[in-house]
The first five atom37 places (N, CA, C, CB, O) and aatype in JSON, in Angstrom:
{
  "aatype": [20, 20, 20, 20, 20, 20, 20, 20, 20, 20, 20, 20, 20, 20, 20, 20, 20, 20, 20, 20, 20, 20, 20, 20, 20, 20, 20, 20, 20, 20, 20, 20, 20, 20, 20, 20, 20, 20, 20, 20, 20, 20, 20, 20, 20, 20, 20, 20, 20, 20, 20, 20, 20, 20, 20, 20, 20, 20, 20, 20, 20, 20, 20, 20, 20, 20, 20, 20, 20, 20, 20, 20, 20, 20, 20, 20, 20, 20, 20, 20, 20, 20, 20, 20, 20, 20, 20, 20, 20, 20, 20, 20, 20, 20, 20, 20, 20, 20, 20, 20, 20, 20, 20, 20, 20, 20, 20, 20, 20, 20, 20, 20, 20, 20, 20, 20, 20, 20, 20, 20, 20, 20, 20, 20, 20, 20, 20, 20, 20, 20, 20, 20, 20],
  "atom_mask": [
    [1, 1, 1, 1, 1],
    [1, 1, 1, 1, 1],
    [1, 1, 1, 1, 1],
    [1, 1, 1, 1, 1],
    [1, 1, 1, 1, 1],
    [1, 1, 1, 1, 1],
    [1, 1, 1, 1, 1],
    [1, 1, 1, 1, 1],
    [1, 1, 1, 1, 1],
    [1, 1, 1, 1, 1],
    [1, 1, 1, 1, 1],
    [1, 1, 1, 1, 1],
    [1, 1, 1, 1, 1],
    [1, 1, 1, 1, 1],
    [1, 1, 1, 1, 1],
    [1, 1, 1, 1, 1],
    [1, 1, 1, 1, 1],
    [1, 1, 1, 1, 1],
    [1, 1, 1, 1, 1],
    [1, 1, 1, 1, 1],
    [1, 1, 1, 1, 1],
    [1, 1, 1, 1, 1],
    [1, 1, 1, 1, 1],
    [1, 1, 1, 1, 1],
    [1, 1, 1, 1, 1],
    [1, 1, 1, 1, 1],
    [1, 1, 1, 1, 1],
    [1, 1, 1, 1, 1],
    [1, 1, 1, 1, 1],
    [1, 1, 1, 1, 1],
    [1, 1, 1, 1, 1],
    [1, 1, 1, 1, 1],
    [1, 1, 1, 1, 1],
    [1, 1, 1, 1, 1],
    [1, 1, 1, 1, 1],
    [1, 1, 1, 1, 1],
    [1, 1, 1, 1, 1],
    [1, 1, 1, 1, 1],
    [1, 1, 1, 1, 1],
    [1, 1, 1, 1, 1],
    [1, 1, 1, 1, 1],
    [1, 1, 1, 1, 1],
    [1, 1, 1, 1, 1],
    [1, 1, 1, 1, 1],
    [1, 1, 1, 1, 1],
    [1, 1, 1, 1, 1],
    [1, 1, 1, 1, 1],
    [1, 1, 1, 1, 1],
    [1, 1, 1, 1, 1],
    [1, 1, 1, 1, 1],
    [1, 1, 1, 1, 1],
    [1, 1, 1, 1, 1],
    [1, 1, 1, 1, 1],
    [1, 1, 1, 1, 1],
    [1, 1, 1, 1, 1],
    [1, 1, 1, 1, 1],
    [1, 1, 1, 1, 1],
    [1, 1, 1, 1, 1],
    [1, 1, 1, 1, 1],
    [1, 1, 1, 1, 1],
    [1, 1, 1, 1, 1],
    [1, 1, 1, 1, 1],
    [1, 1, 1, 1, 1],
    [1, 1, 1, 1, 1],
    [1, 1, 1, 1, 1],
    [1, 1, 1, 1, 1],
    [1, 1, 1, 1, 1],
    [1, 1, 1, 1, 1],
    [1, 1, 1, 1, 1],
    [1, 1, 1, 1, 1],
    [1, 1, 1, 1, 1],
    [1, 1, 1, 1, 1],
    [1, 1, 1, 1, 1],
    [1, 1, 1, 1, 1],
    [1, 1, 1, 1, 1],
    [1, 1, 1, 1, 1],
    [1, 1, 1, 1, 1],
    [1, 1, 1, 1, 1],
    [1, 1, 1, 1, 1],
    [1, 1, 1, 1, 1],
    [1, 1, 1, 1, 1],
    [1, 1, 1, 1, 1],
    [1, 1, 1, 1, 1],
    [1, 1, 1, 1, 1],
    [1, 1, 1, 1, 1],
    [1, 1, 1, 1, 1],
    [1, 1, 1, 1, 1],
    [1, 1, 1, 1, 1],
    [1, 1, 1, 1, 1],
    [1, 1, 1, 1, 1],
    [1, 1, 1, 1, 1],
    [1, 1, 1, 1, 1],
    [1, 1, 1, 1, 1],
    [1, 1, 1, 1, 1],
    [1, 1, 1, 1, 1],
    [1, 1, 1, 1, 1],
    [1, 1, 1, 1, 1],
    [1, 1, 1, 1, 1],
    [1, 1, 1, 1, 1],
    [1, 1, 1, 1, 1],
    [1, 1, 1, 1, 1],
    [1, 1, 1, 1, 1],
    [1, 1, 1, 1, 1],
    [1, 1, 1, 1, 1],
    [1, 1, 1, 1, 1],
    [1, 1, 1, 1, 1],
    [1, 1, 1, 1, 1],
    [1, 1, 1, 1, 1],
    [1, 1, 1, 1, 1],
    [1, 1, 1, 1, 1],
    [1, 1, 1, 1, 1],
    [1, 1, 1, 1, 1],
    [1, 1, 1, 1, 1],
    [1, 1, 1, 1, 1],
    [1, 1, 1, 1, 1],
    [1, 1, 1, 1, 1],
    [1, 1, 1, 1, 1],
    [1, 1, 1, 1, 1],
    [1, 1, 1, 1, 1],
    [1, 1, 1, 1, 1],
    [1, 1, 1, 1, 1],
    [1, 1, 1, 1, 1],
    [1, 1, 1, 1, 1],
    [1, 1, 1, 1, 1],
    [1, 1, 1, 1, 1],
    [1, 1, 1, 1, 1],
    [1, 1, 1, 1, 1],
    [1, 1, 1, 1, 1],
    [1, 1, 1, 1, 1],
    [1, 1, 1, 1, 1],
    [1, 1, 1, 1, 1],
    [1, 1, 1, 1, 1],
    [1, 1, 1, 1, 1]
  ],
  "atom_positions": [
    [[0.81, -1.23, 0.0], [0.01, 0.05, -0.02], [0.82, 1.15, -0.03], [-0.9, 0.19, 1.1], [0.62, 2.02, -0.88]],
    [[1.87, 1.28, 0.91], [2.76, 2.45, 0.92], [3.59, 2.67, -0.46], [3.77, 2.28, 2.11], [3.94, 3.77, -0.9]],
    [[3.8, 1.51, -0.99], [4.58, 1.59, -2.26], [3.8, 2.09, -3.36], [5.13, 0.28, -2.64], [4.34, 2.73, -4.27]],
    [[2.41, 1.82, -3.33], [1.48, 2.34, -4.31], [1.37, 3.87, -4.26], [0.12, 1.72, -4.09], [1.33, 4.54, -5.29]],
    [[1.34, 4.4, -3.0], [1.35, 5.69, -2.73], [2.56, 6.39, -3.12], [1.1, 5.85, -1.46], [2.49, 7.54, -3.55]],
    [[3.67, 5.77, -3.0], [4.89, 6.37, -3.32], [4.9, 6.41, -4.99], [6.14, 5.51, -2.62], [5.37, 7.4, -5.54]],
    [[4.44, 5.48, -5.64], [4.48, 5.45, -7.13], [3.57, 6.55, -7.54], [4.03, 4.05, -7.77], [3.96, 7.26, -8.47]],
    [[2.35, 6.81, -6.94], [1.48, 7.84, -7.19], [2.07, 9.19, -6.96], [0.33, 7.67, -6.41], [1.81, 10.11, -7.75]],
    [[2.87, 9.37, -5.92], [3.45, 10.67, -5.6], [4.61, 10.91, -6.59], [3.96, 10.72, -4.09], [4.89, 12.08, -6.88]],
    [[5.22, 9.97, -7.07], [6.47, 10.14, -7.91], [6.15, 10.63, -9.31], [7.24, 8.8, -8.02], [6.98, 11.17, -10.04]],
    [[4.81, 10.39, -9.66], [4.42, 10.87, -11.12], [4.4, 12.31, -11.18], [3.0, 10.36, -11.6], [3.91, 12.93, -10.23]],
    [[4.91, 12.96, -12.24], [4.93, 14.39, -12.41], [3.56, 14.91, -12.83], [5.98, 14.77, -13.43], [2.71, 14.21, -13.37]],
    [[3.43, 16.09, -12.55], [2.24, 16.85, -13.05], [2.03, 16.67, -14.51], [2.39, 18.34, -12.76], [0.89, 16.48, -14.93]],
    [[3.06, 16.72, -15.33], [3.08, 16.54, -16.74], [2.51, 15.1, -17.11], [4.55, 16.73, -17.26], [1.69, 14.96, -18.02]],
    [[2.97, 14.08, -16.37], [2.41, 12.75, -16.53], [0.94, 12.63, -16.29], [3.08, 11.84, -15.65], [0.21, 11.97, -17.04]],
    [[0.51, 13.28, -15.23], [-0.87, 13.32, -14.89], [-1.72, 13.93, -15.86], [-1.05, 13.97, -13.68], [-2.78, 13.39, -16.16]],
    [[-1.32, 15.11, -16.45], [-1.97, 15.85, -17.47], [-2.03, 15.05, -18.76], [-1.28, 17.16, -17.68], [-3.01, 15.06, -19.51]],
    [[-0.89, 14.32, -18.98], [-0.86, 13.46, -20.29], [-1.87, 12.34, -20.06], [0.67, 12.8, -20.63], [-2.65, 12.08, -20.98]],
    [[-1.93, 11.69, -18.98], [-2.98, 10.62, -18.79], [-4.31, 11.2, -18.84], [-2.83, 9.88, -17.47], [-5.17, 10.65, -19.52]],
    [[-4.56, 12.34, -18.14], [-5.84, 12.96, -18.34], [-6.19, 13.27, -19.81], [-5.89, 14.19, -17.56], [-7.29, 12.93, -20.25]],
    [[-5.35, 13.85, -20.51], [-5.57, 14.11, -21.98], [-5.84, 12.74, -22.76], [-4.26, 14.88, -22.61], [-6.73, 12.68, -23.6]],
    [[-5.08, 11.72, -22.46], [-5.34, 10.51, -23.18], [-6.73, 9.95, -22.77], [-4.21, 9.47, -22.91], [-7.45, 9.49, -23.65]],
    [[-7.13, 9.96, -21.51], [-8.35, 9.47, -21.0], [-9.38, 10.33, -21.6], [-8.4, 9.46, -19.48], [-10.38, 9.79, -22.06]],
    [[-9.24, 11.59, -21.64], [-10.27, 12.43, -22.27], [-10.44, 12.16, -23.69], [-9.97, 13.85, -22.1], [-11.58, 12.1, -24.15]],
    [[-9.46, 11.99, -24.42], [-9.43, 11.64, -25.86], [-10.25, 10.31, -26.09], [-7.91, 11.47, -26.37], [-11.11, 10.26, -26.96]],
    [[-9.97, 9.31, -25.34], [-10.61, 8.09, -25.45], [-12.09, 8.24, -25.09], [-9.94, 7.08, -24.59], [-12.94, 7.72, -25.82]],
    [[-12.42, 8.92, -24.04], [-13.81, 9.22, -23.69], [-14.53, 9.87, -24.73], [-13.89, 10.03, -22.52], [-15.66, 9.49, -25.0]],
    [[-13.97, 10.87, -25.39], [-14.68, 11.65, -26.41], [-14.99, 10.67, -27.63], [-13.78, 12.93, -26.88], [-16.07, 10.66, -28.21]],
    [[-13.91, 9.86, -27.94], [-14.16, 8.95, -29.08], [-15.26, 8.02, -28.79], [-12.94, 8.16, -29.44], [-16.06, 7.72, -29.68]],
    [[-15.34, 7.52, -27.56], [-16.37, 6.48, -27.13], [-17.71, 7.32, -27.14], [-16.04, 5.79, -25.56], [-18.7, 6.74, -27.59]],
    [[-17.85, 8.62, -26.71], [-19.12, 9.25, -26.78], [-19.55, 9.53, -28.25], [-19.07, 10.53, -25.98], [-20.74, 9.43, -28.55]],
    [[-18.68, 9.85, -29.12], [-18.9, 9.96, -30.48], [-19.4, 8.68, -31.1], [-17.69, 10.4, -31.12], [-20.32, 8.71, -31.91]],
    [[-18.86, 7.61, -30.75], [-19.37, 6.3, -31.21], [-20.76, 6.08, -30.74], [-18.49, 5.16, -30.73], [-21.64, 5.75, -31.53]],
    [[-20.97, 6.26, -29.48], [-22.35, 6.11, -28.84], [-23.34, 7.0, -29.66], [-22.33, 6.58, -27.23], [-24.42, 6.55, -30.06]],
    [[-22.95, 8.28, -29.89], [-23.88, 9.15, -30.45], [-24.21, 8.65, -31.86], [-23.36, 10.58, -30.45], [-25.36, 8.7, -32.31]],
    [[-23.17, 8.16, -32.54], [-23.4, 7.68, -33.97], [-24.32, 6.56, -33.89], [-22.09, 7.23, -34.72], [-25.33, 6.54, -34.6]],
    [[-24.04, 5.61, -33.07], [-24.91, 4.32, -32.98], [-26.3, 4.66, -32.66], [-24.39, 3.31, -31.87], [-27.2, 4.05, -33.24]],
    [[-26.6, 5.63, -31.72], [-27.91, 6.0, -31.4], [-28.64, 6.74, -32.42], [-27.91, 6.73, -30.26], [-29.85, 6.56, -32.57]],
    [[-27.93, 7.62, -33.19], [-28.53, 8.37, -34.36], [-28.82, 7.4, -35.48], [-27.57, 9.52, -34.89], [-29.77, 7.62, -36.22]],
    [[-28.07, 6.36, -35.63], [-28.3, 5.41, -36.75], [-29.57, 4.65, -36.43], [-27.09, 4.41, -36.95], [-30.4, 4.37, -37.29]],
    [[-29.67, 4.33, -35.2], [-30.89, 3.48, -34.75], [-32.17, 4.41, -34.95], [-30.75, 2.97, -33.09], [-33.2, 3.92, -35.42]],
    [[-32.12, 5.74, -34.6], [-33.23, 6.6, -34.52], [-33.59, 6.87, -36.06], [-32.89, 7.96, -33.65], [-34.75, 6.84, -36.47]],
    [[-32.56, 7.12, -36.82], [-32.79, 7.43, -38.29], [-33.44, 6.2, -38.97], [-31.39, 7.8, -39.03], [-34.31, 6.34, -39.83]],
    [[-33.01, 5.03, -38.58], [-33.67, 3.76, -39.17], [-35.18, 3.81, -38.89], [-33.03, 2.37, -38.52], [-36.01, 3.57, -39.77]],
    [[-35.51, 4.14, -37.64], [-37.01, 4.17, -37.32], [-37.78, 5.19, -38.0], [-37.25, 4.36, -35.9], [-38.94, 4.98, -38.35]],
    [[-37.11, 6.4, -38.21], [-37.71, 7.46, -38.91], [-37.92, 7.02, -40.3], [-36.9, 8.7, -38.83], [-39.01, 7.18, -40.85]],
    [[-36.84, 6.43, -40.95], [-36.89, 6.03, -42.35], [-38.06, 5.02, -42.59], [-35.53, 5.41, -42.78], [-38.8, 5.1, -43.57]],
    [[-38.16, 4.1, -41.68], [-39.23, 3.17, -41.79], [-40.58, 3.77, -41.76], [-39.14, 2.21, -40.75], [-41.42, 3.46, -42.61]],
    [[-40.81, 4.59, -40.83], [-42.12, 5.31, -40.81], [-42.34, 6.19, -41.95], [-42.25, 6.11, -39.6], [-43.48, 6.28, -42.4]],
    [[-41.35, 6.88, -42.48], [-41.46, 7.64, -43.7], [-41.87, 6.75, -44.93], [-40.12, 8.36, -43.96], [-42.7, 7.13, -45.76]],
    [[-41.24, 5.59, -44.99], [-41.53, 4.63, -45.9], [-42.98, 4.17, -45.88], [-40.65, 3.57, -45.7], [-43.63, 4.0, -46.92]],
    [[-43.48, 3.97, -44.64], [-44.99, 3.52, -44.47], [-45.94, 4.85, -44.84], [-45.3, 2.96, -42.75], [-47.03, 4.7, -45.38]],
    [[-45.48, 5.97, -44.54], [-46.17, 7.17, -44.97], [-46.26, 7.24, -46.45], [-45.51, 8.39, -44.45], [-47.35, 7.43, -46.98]],
    [[-45.19, 7.09, -47.15], [-45.14, 7.12, -48.6], [-46.03, 5.93, -49.19], [-43.61, 7.01, -49.07], [-46.76, 6.14, -50.17]],
    [[-45.96, 4.79, -48.63], [-46.6, 3.64, -49.03], [-48.14, 3.84, -48.78], [-46.0, 2.43, -48.29], [-48.95, 3.46, -49.63]],
    [[-48.52, 4.39, -47.67], [-49.91, 4.75, -47.39], [-50.49, 5.73, -48.42], [-50.01, 5.36, -46.02], [-51.62, 5.61, -48.89]],
    [[-49.61, 6.74, -48.76], [-50.16, 7.76, -49.77], [-50.32, 7.1, -51.14], [-49.19, 9.04, -49.92], [-51.26, 7.38, -51.88]],
    [[-49.33, 6.17, -51.47], [-49.47, 5.63, -52.87], [-50.67, 4.62, -52.88], [-48.07, 4.89, -53.37], [-51.35, 4.5, -53.89]],
    [[-50.92, 3.94, -51.78], [-52.16, 2.92, -51.72], [-53.33, 3.79, -51.75], [-52.22, 1.94, -50.35], [-54.26, 3.44, -52.48]],
    [[-53.44, 4.86, -51.1], [-54.54, 5.86, -51.13], [-54.87, 6.31, -52.47], [-54.2, 7.03, -50.33], [-56.01, 6.32, -52.93]],
    [[-53.71, 6.74, -53.15], [-53.87, 7.29, -54.55], [-54.33, 6.13, -55.39], [-52.5, 7.92, -55.14], [-55.31, 6.33, -56.11]],
    [[-53.74, 4.94, -55.39], [-54.17, 3.79, -56.3], [-55.62, 3.44, -56.09], [-53.29, 2.5, -56.06], [-56.4, 3.13, -56.99]],
    [[-55.92, 3.51, -54.78], [-57.31, 3.04, -54.45], [-58.34, 4.13, -54.98], [-57.48, 2.8, -52.8], [-59.43, 3.8, -55.45]],
    [[-57.95, 5.38, -54.86], [-58.79, 6.46, -55.34], [-59.04, 6.37, -56.8], [-58.18, 7.78, -55.02], [-60.18, 6.54, -57.24]],
    [[-58.01, 6.1, -57.59], [-58.15, 5.91, -59.05], [-59.03, 4.73, -59.34], [-56.77, 5.73, -59.72], [-59.96, 4.85, -60.13]],
    [[-58.78, 3.57, -58.72], [-59.61, 2.32, -59.11], [-61.09, 2.49, -58.7], [-59.04, 0.99, -58.4], [-62.03, 2.2, -59.43]],
    [[-61.18, 3.04, -57.35], [-62.59, 3.16, -56.84], [-63.35, 4.16, -57.71], [-62.63, 3.62, -55.31], [-64.46, 3.86, -58.16]],
    [[-62.79, 5.35, -57.96], [-63.44, 6.34, -58.66], [-63.75, 5.92, -60.1], [-62.64, 7.55, -58.61], [-64.77, 6.36, -60.63]],
    [[-62.95, 5.11, -60.75], [-63.34, 4.68, -62.0], [-64.46, 3.76, -61.91], [-62.27, 4.1, -62.69], [-65.4, 3.86, -62.7]],
    [[-64.45, 2.74, -60.89], [-65.55, 1.7, -60.9], [-66.74, 2.2, -60.32], [-65.17, 0.46, -60.17], [-67.79, 2.03, -60.93]],
    [[-66.74, 2.83, -59.15], [-67.85, 3.1, -58.27], [-68.59, 4.28, -58.86], [-67.39, 3.37, -56.8], [-69.82, 4.24, -58.88]],
    [[-67.89, 5.38, -59.38], [-68.59, 6.44, -60.02], [-69.51, 5.97, -61.11], [-67.64, 7.4, -60.55], [-70.67, 6.38, -61.23]],
    [[-68.93, 5.08, -61.91], [-69.72, 4.58, -63.11], [-71.08, 3.85, -62.51], [-68.75, 3.46, -64.07], [-72.21, 3.99, -62.97]],
    [[-70.71, 3.06, -61.4], [-71.87, 2.2, -60.92], [-72.93, 3.15, -60.31], [-71.39, 1.07, -59.81], [-74.12, 3.01, -60.56]],
    [[-72.44, 4.1, -59.5], [-73.36, 5.0, -58.75], [-74.09, 6.0, -59.76], [-72.51, 5.83, -57.63], [-75.19, 6.48, -59.5]],
    [[-73.42, 6.27, -60.89], [-74.07, 7.18, -61.87], [-75.38, 6.54, -62.39], [-73.1, 7.49, -63.08], [-76.15, 7.25, -63.04]],
    [[-75.64, 5.38, -62.16], [-76.9, 4.79, -62.58], [-78.0, 5.06, -61.68], [-76.77, 3.38, -62.71], [-79.16, 4.94, -62.09]],
    [[-77.7, 5.48, -60.32], [-78.73, 5.82, -59.38], [-78.75, 7.21, -58.96], [-78.63, 5.02, -58.24], [-79.64, 7.6, -58.22]],
    [[-77.84, 7.97, -59.38], [-77.63, 9.44, -58.98], [-76.88, 10.21, -60.06], [-76.81, 9.55, -57.61], [-76.28, 9.6, -60.95]],
    [[-76.9, 11.49, -60.0], [-76.14, 12.24, -61.03], [-74.68, 11.84, -60.84], [-76.35, 13.83, -60.9], [-74.25, 11.52, -59.73]],
    [[-73.96, 11.86, -61.91], [-72.5, 11.35, -61.97], [-71.7, 12.28, -61.13], [-71.89, 11.31, -63.49], [-70.8, 11.79, -60.46]],
    [[-71.9, 13.49, -61.08], [-71.2, 14.54, -60.1], [-71.35, 14.09, -58.71], [-71.83, 16.04, -60.2], [-70.34, 14.06, -57.99]],
    [[-72.55, 13.71, -58.22], [-72.71, 13.32, -56.89], [-71.99, 11.98, -56.54], [-74.16, 13.23, -56.61], [-71.4, 11.79, -55.48]],
    [[-72.08, 11.13, -57.5], [-71.42, 9.87, -57.4], [-69.78, 10.03, -57.14], [-71.74, 9.08, -58.74], [-69.15, 9.36, -56.32]],
    [[-69.27, 10.97, -57.94], [-67.88, 11.28, -57.85], [-67.53, 11.9, -56.53], [-67.49, 12.19, -58.95], [-66.51, 11.53, -55.95]],
    [[-68.33, 12.81, -56.02], [-68.2, 13.43, -54.62], [-68.33, 12.39, -53.6], [-69.28, 14.51, -54.35], [-67.49, 12.4, -52.71]],
    [[-69.26, 11.47, -53.58], [-69.32, 10.37, -52.51], [-68.12, 9.52, -52.52], [-70.55, 9.46, -52.68], [-67.57, 9.24, -51.45]],
    [[-67.65, 9.07, -53.71], [-66.54, 8.12, -53.85], [-65.24, 8.87, -53.28], [-66.34, 7.67, -55.45], [-64.47, 8.33, -52.49]],
    [[-65.12, 10.1, -53.73], [-63.89, 10.92, -53.36], [-63.93, 11.06, -51.88], [-63.85, 12.39, -54.06], [-62.84, 10.99, -51.3]],
    [[-64.98, 11.25, -51.18], [-65.04, 11.44, -49.67], [-64.62, 10.18, -49.1], [-66.46, 11.84, -49.13], [-63.75, 10.24, -48.23]],
    [[-65.09, 9.05, -49.45], [-64.83, 7.77, -48.88], [-63.24, 7.48, -49.01], [-65.72, 6.66, -49.63], [-62.61, 7.05, -48.04]],
    [[-62.68, 7.71, -50.16], [-61.35, 7.43, -50.37], [-60.55, 8.41, -49.49], [-61.0, 7.51, -51.86], [-59.58, 7.99, -48.86]],
    [[-60.92, 9.69, -49.43], [-60.21, 10.73, -48.57], [-60.26, 10.3, -47.07], [-60.91, 12.2, -48.74], [-59.27, 10.48, -46.36]],
    [[-61.31, 9.77, -46.63], [-61.33, 9.33, -45.17], [-60.3, 8.19, -44.98], [-62.81, 8.82, -44.73], [-59.54, 8.2, -44.01]],
    [[-60.29, 7.13, -45.98], [-59.37, 6.11, -45.78], [-57.82, 6.6, -45.83], [-59.65, 5.07, -46.83], [-56.98, 6.11, -45.09]],
    [[-57.58, 7.47, -46.66], [-56.25, 8.12, -46.75], [-55.89, 8.86, -45.51], [-56.19, 9.07, -47.9], [-54.77, 8.75, -45.02]],
    [[-56.78, 9.59, -45.02], [-56.65, 10.38, -43.77], [-56.22, 9.49, -42.58], [-58.02, 11.09, -43.43], [-55.38, 9.93, -41.78]],
    [[-56.75, 8.28, -42.43], [-56.41, 7.33, -41.34], [-55.0, 6.72, -41.56], [-57.49, 6.17, -41.27], [-54.23, 6.54, -40.61]],
    [[-54.69, 6.4, -42.83], [-53.36, 5.89, -43.14], [-52.23, 6.92, -42.81], [-53.3, 5.51, -44.63], [-51.22, 6.57, -42.21]],
    [[-52.44, 8.08, -43.2], [-51.46, 9.21, -43.12], [-51.33, 9.56, -41.61], [-51.96, 10.51, -44.0], [-50.21, 9.65, -41.11]],
    [[-52.56, 9.79, -40.82], [-52.48, 10.17, -39.48], [-51.78, 9.12, -38.69], [-53.81, 10.45, -38.94], [-51.01, 9.47, -37.8]],
    [[-51.97, 7.9, -38.92], [-51.34, 6.7, -38.22], [-49.86, 6.89, -38.37], [-51.81, 5.27, -38.86], [-49.14, 6.9, -37.37]],
    [[-49.33, 7.06, -39.69], [-47.85, 7.14, -39.8], [-47.23, 8.34, -39.28], [-47.45, 7.03, -41.15], [-46.06, 8.32, -38.91]],
    [[-48.0, 9.47, -39.24], [-47.52, 10.68, -38.6], [-47.4, 10.57, -37.04], [-48.46, 11.82, -38.96], [-46.49, 11.1, -36.41]],
    [[-48.35, 9.87, -36.51], [-48.41, 9.58, -35.09], [-47.18, 8.75, -34.66], [-49.72, 8.83, -34.75], [-46.58, 9.02, -33.62]],
    [[-46.81, 7.77, -35.45], [-45.6, 6.9, -35.17], [-44.39, 7.84, -35.36], [-45.51, 5.56, -36.19], [-43.44, 7.69, -34.59]],
    [[-44.33, 8.75, -36.27], [-43.16, 9.6, -36.49], [-43.01, 10.5, -35.35], [-43.26, 10.39, -37.76], [-41.86, 10.76, -34.99]],
    [[-43.98, 10.99, -34.75], [-43.86, 11.91, -33.58], [-43.4, 11.26, -32.44], [-45.1, 12.55, -33.24], [-42.93, 11.95, -31.53]],
    [[-43.45, 9.86, -32.33], [-43.05, 9.12, -31.12], [-41.55, 8.99, -31.18], [-43.74, 7.71, -31.03], [-40.94, 8.75, -30.14]],
    [[-40.89, 9.15, -32.38], [-39.32, 8.93, -32.43], [-38.65, 10.21, -31.88], [-38.76, 8.63, -34.0], [-38.87, 11.32, -32.36]],
    [[-37.88, 9.98, -30.92], [-37.12, 11.16, -30.29], [-35.74, 11.3, -31.03], [-36.88, 10.92, -28.64], [-34.87, 10.43, -30.93]],
    [[-35.6, 12.42, -31.77], [-34.32, 12.5, -32.54], [-33.11, 12.87, -31.72], [-34.46, 13.5, -33.63], [-32.0, 12.8, -32.25]],
    [[-33.25, 13.26, -30.44], [-32.2, 13.6, -29.58], [-31.56, 12.36, -28.95], [-32.7, 14.54, -28.55], [-32.27, 11.54, -28.37]],
    [[-30.14, 12.2, -29.06], [-29.52, 11.02, -28.62], [-29.44, 11.1, -27.06], [-28.11, 10.86, -29.29], [-28.38, 11.44, -26.55]],
    [[-30.43, 10.83, -26.33], [-30.61, 11.11, -24.86], [-29.52, 10.41, -24.13], [-32.02, 10.65, -24.31], [-28.95, 11.03, -23.23]],
    [[-29.15, 9.18, -24.41], [-28.08, 8.35, -23.81], [-26.87, 9.11, -23.77], [-27.84, 7.06, -24.56], [-26.22, 9.27, -22.73]],
    [[-26.52, 9.62, -24.97], [-25.18, 10.22, -25.16], [-25.2, 11.55, -24.36], [-24.83, 10.47, -26.75], [-24.21, 11.84, -23.69]],
    [[-26.25, 12.35, -24.41], [-26.36, 13.61, -23.66], [-26.04, 13.29, -22.17], [-27.83, 14.27, -23.82], [-25.2, 13.94, -21.55]],
    [[-26.75, 12.26, -21.62], [-26.51, 11.9, -20.22], [-25.08, 11.53, -19.88], [-27.37, 10.77, -19.86], [-24.51, 11.93, -18.87]],
    [[-24.51, 10.72, -20.83], [-23.16, 10.33, -20.48], [-22.18, 11.37, -20.66], [-22.74, 9.2, -21.24], [-21.15, 11.32, -19.98]],
    [[-22.36, 12.4, -21.56], [-21.51, 13.55, -21.61], [-21.57, 14.35, -20.46], [-21.78, 14.35, -22.7], [-20.53, 14.84, -20.01]],
    [[-22.83, 14.56, -19.85], [-22.9, 15.17, -18.67], [-22.1, 14.55, -17.57], [-24.19, 15.25, -18.33], [-21.36, 15.22, -16.86]],
    [[-22.26, 13.27, -17.44], [-21.37, 12.47, -16.46], [-19.93, 12.62, -16.71], [-21.68, 10.97, -16.52], [-19.13, 12.73, -15.79]],
    [[-19.61, 12.63, -17.94], [-18.21, 12.74, -18.31], [-17.68, 14.13, -18.0], [-18.02, 12.42, -19.77], [-16.54, 14.27, -17.55]],
    [[-18.48, 15.11, -18.22], [-18.02, 16.53, -17.83], [-17.83, 16.67, -16.27], [-19.12, 17.63, -18.33], [-16.94, 17.36, -15.77]],
    [[-18.69, 15.99, -15.58], [-18.59, 15.97, -14.09], [-17.36, 15.26, -13.63], [-19.8, 15.3, -13.47], [-16.69, 15.71, -12.7]],
    [[-17.03, 14.14, -14.28], [-15.74, 13.35, -14.0], [-14.56, 14.2, -14.24], [-15.63, 12.07, -14.89], [-13.67, 14.38, -13.41]],
    [[-14.59, 14.76, -15.53], [-13.42, 15.68, -15.99], [-13.18, 16.81, -15.06], [-13.68, 16.29, -17.4], [-12.03, 17.09, -14.73]],
    [[-14.22, 17.48, -14.6], [-14.14, 18.57, -13.6], [-13.51, 18.14, -12.36], [-15.48, 19.12, -13.29], [-12.65, 18.84, -11.83]],
    [[-13.93, 16.91, -11.8], [-13.4, 16.28, -10.65], [-11.97, 15.98, -10.75], [-14.12, 15.07, -10.37], [-11.2, 16.18, -9.81]],
    [[-11.58, 15.51, -11.89], [-10.1, 15.11, -12.15], [-9.34, 16.39, -12.23], [-9.9, 14.25, -13.53], [-8.24, 16.4, -11.66]],
    [[-9.72, 17.43, -12.82], [-8.96, 18.62, -13.02], [-8.67, 19.31, -11.7], [-9.68, 19.54, -13.95], [-7.54, 19.75, -11.44]],
    [[-9.74, 19.41, -10.84], [-9.63, 20.1, -9.62], [-8.95, 19.26, -8.44], [-11.01, 20.55, -9.25], [-8.8, 19.76, -7.33]]
  ]
}
C-alpha cells in the first residue's frame, strides 16, 4: 500500500495531465461512437415510418383511381354522376386520412435527440471537472 502511494506521488504533473488528456480523448471517441450508434438507430426508425407514410399515400392514390373509375360509373346509374364522384372521393379521402395520421403519429413518437449520449456527456463533464480540480 505504501509503495503504491509512493508510485502515485512520484508521477509528475506532466504525466498526470498526459494521462488525463489520453483518457479524455478516449472518452470523447467513445461518446462520438455512442452518439453515432444512437442516431443510426433513430434514423432507421424514422426512415421506416417515412416509408410507411409514402406507401400509405401511394395506396390511397391507387385506391382512389380504381374506386373512382368503378364506383362512380356504378353510382351514376342511381344518382347524378357529379354526386357519385363526390361520394366516392369522400370515402377514399377518409381512408387516406387514417393511413397518413397513423404514420404521422408513429413519426412523432421517435425522439431525434440522442438522450443516452447527452446523459453520459454530462457524467463525463462531471468526472473531468473532478479530475482537474
